[in-house]
Steps between C-alpha positions, in 0.01 A plus 500: 500500500418205263179296466474125510153414374310268729133589469246476774459119454259292705389615837672293774272249670546640848425853382172374339396314815567790738343762266183292463475461880571867569274634224205250458310763302809612310647850468577736209854368459387138513219560249743671262721194499206256473320688224786636296794277578860623543439803267869580431799298393857608569593468136270789418730740691830352389584814296505709812798324656867446388634149446749528788489601864327406817172305446193713517181410685250353255370789285183307417413487866601858549258609233218318678607665830467837333150413391394386849679794659297744285167327563554503880668841512816380669835678532807319374592404856148372567491303178836335577373414856188352343708273283703392802209454746168454330391151391271620219786695340729192519217300335456747215876519444555124530746531788595261785375583838856575622591712203665823644381718216713809406603837622242766428753711300487235224147616408616853422797365301272271295254782446779718372600226253145487368476878463840537327406226246146632466396148599196583711284387211643148541342471843157611375528275191588199722184551704288551186641189331414286803148652520444433133610135536252455789219655297477816709591727215329479163619651174211742461268640764394802693782724642518847657786746542562747774798696628656630819765750584867416570709756697839598374796387712604866524356720767224741390645853462351846501595724216788671677642170622472355154693776320758532782561122505533489120768770513670339795509161325656654189761690708592182687541305172721773350702528824586133466571511127676839454570660839756749366266619223209538746705699748563759226135544396324458836356806668652598839189404693411178323659275754304669779172470310533155347735294720211343702182335391205721442296310755746608765445870417231715643335699229315812607121493523444840345411466131716796402805344672440165340467664161834671565670169573344340199632785288847453644500126431374555146776754425771284653381200292482703185857627560622147548334384180653786302841405639459135409390583141760766445769443236781478767332229698588129455254342262456203727323712755189523285460122519501486882154363587442742785578794267250378248233469776588859608449613143168332467375631839606857424332491156173384668506757787707805390540730203668826412296815505697801371822330597379414856427144619135467600285217618247382243129549562303178568335523152835530339646181645490168312220244558529251780583219265849639442551726804770384748412482866840401650855494375553156651236309304463666162229249385264584784207730435251679714133402469158512665216263499194595699632587849845341447796714412839335440838517329597177336345245267179305438464122479218355287368155598283274286313215662248240386148524639329176396220396737609138566884526532730705724592847383856503372726789410611436145695817412692781678623819333674781675483841336563859593236635732326715238389215270121477522339173597318468168 
């Protein structure tokens, strides 16, 4: 999919006439266009698209759609319908009244392009540049910073699910890479225990039984790690990402006591800043703030707070969840 820069251009006369009649007092989308102008040019996003292929919908307009979508809390389908049907959206985007818009799937594709290129900052900078040009943002002034939690994309796991899924993920990766080698080192009951996801298993409620299962998972994982690091194992196995996650998880939760695998005591485990909470998102961390407990990350937002101008977010930083607000 290629890009042919067009820019948002002037608003068609018919769109202006109908929008003014339909919204005599204006709307958020109309005020954004009137106060800040087009905001984004297609040329700003040229690096996200190849030079050949089917022409993409205007990325400058898509960036503005993402902004309006976030402000109004719309799904991708609702945002695409708004571009197709709402006069104020057509006004903000500089579209003709009969413009058919785009399929809602284009929004997720464009969002993926922004994420892959780490280009989300471009959208924020475009808004800040327009606000600065209109005198809504000054070089120095009062600002404040606060944070909120961001959940990991991976499901929250209890301890048994976490270690079981970590071992299962490593076994699946090795089964795909070296099936013959794994069949030689695997225990006779490994397939029965780890063939299905941990969430589909019913762990017993009795603490003693749960401890027994945790002990068995710890021993199986230790046996697999010993086999992977043995002199007869292919050296490439140690670089398998899932095996490295297994190693880190086992170091954090298990240790050897007189030759037996034992679960570490809570005080003997690493601090939350480095402790894994899921094998499927190794950057996520567990944290607590007041009454909120979550596995994931923390986003820190800085906004202006001058008395005579609108409050504007000027900086966004995403960190692990254990970073303090200060």
